[in-house]
C-alpha positions, 0 to 999 in steps of 0.5 A: 065391516063384518063381511070384510073380516070374514073375507079376511079369515077365509083368505088367510085359511086358504093362504096357509093351505096353498103355501103348504102344498106350494112348499111340498111340491117345490121340495119334490121338484127340487129333487127331481131336477137335483138342484137345491131348495135354495135355488128353487127358493131364489127363482120360481118360488120367489118370482111366484110369491112376488105376483101380487107386488107385480100386479100392484106395482104395474097397475099403480104405475099405469095410473100415475101413482108412482108413490104407490108402485115404488112404496109397495116394492120398498115396503114389501122388501122391508117387510120381507127382510124384517118381519118374515126373516124375524118371524121364522127365526123366532120359530126356528133359528135359520141355518145360513150359507156362505153363498147366501151372504156373499153372493145373494145378499150382496146382490140385494144390497147392490140392487137397493143402492141402485134404486136409492141412486135412481130415486134421488131426483124423485123419479125413475126414467124408462132408461133406468128401468131397463137397467134395472131389468137387464141386471136382473136378467143377468143375475137370473141367467147366472143362477140358471148356469151356476145352478146349485146342485143338491147336496142333500140325502134324497129322503123323499119322493121326487116330482110327478106330473101331478106335482107340477100341476099342484105347484101352479094351482097352489100358487094361483090360490096363494096369490088370489087369496092375498088379493082379497086380504090387500083389498080389505087393507087398502080400504081400511087405510084409505078410511083413516086418510093415510098417504099413498106412499105410507099405504104402499109401504105398510098396508099393501106391502104387508098384504102382497107379502102374504105368499112370502110369509106363508111359504117361509113359515111352512118351509121352516116348520118343515126345516127346509131353511134354504127354501125359507130364506131363499124365497125371502131374498129372491123375492126382494131382488126380484121386486127391486130389479124386476117390479120396479124395472117393468113398472118404470119401462111401462110408465116413467115413475114420478114420485111426490114427497109428502114430507121430510124426515130428518130433512130427507124425502120420506120415500128416500128415507124408507129406502135408507131404512131398507139398506140399514135393514139389509146390512144389519141382517147380513151382519146377523147372518155372518155371526155364527152363519145362522139367524138366532132366535134373539136376533130374530126377535130384534129384527121382528120388533124393528120391522114392527116399529118401522111400519108404525112409523111409516103410517105416523109420518104418512098421515095427512 
């Protein structure tokens, strides 16, 4: 156990340093290509920090563990949109643009609604996976065509060749350090005999979301709100459309309900919680076009309570 704790501490230290370098290089790349930091956050950074979720969900799907595969994605999205946004808003109130709510927020809400619809028969077929992936490609293409041109004053250095290397190397360190953290978390969860869905929706979800945590926190400390919020929303959209889409194409996913909550299968109930969380946060974003510190505390507490609830109902 002492070794696991040591690995955890070292991994978290590496994670924080890697995130700092990732954010700095991302800002320079955005300036180089004259696009907004929100665009970088929604695309390159979002997909990069979602790499742990890709690995966990795809391998789980290949092993026939559909509950862990989908549970990881849904749990990560709730964690990202609850814990992370709540945390960064507590640190510094997040400035929100109309485009974030009416374009990206609505896409996230629609993608989650599609997942709930596809999961209603407790499975996600291959053709449904193709639909999810095709929709994601369409959204990504739209972002590239309609890329946001930066309106910020160019007050810093633009990317040099080394910054691209720094970006990718720091991303690799970010992902690898997260992997070590996830391994320890899964071991602990299995020791306490928690269900596969609960493990995926809580412990693994939190662990695979560590790159998003580190990236968004560092971006917030640098007052780069477009990057911090864009990273969270972009990661959630990619998780829903891309990861579940890819996983179900590789191997059609079958979900096994371990119990019911208010007469609803636990997995479907979790997706319902995610939709409720998205609606609440979009409402907060719309009021004053920011997420205040008070709203951040509410979001953060809800995320913590929800994780505790998942673990409680997921025990054998």
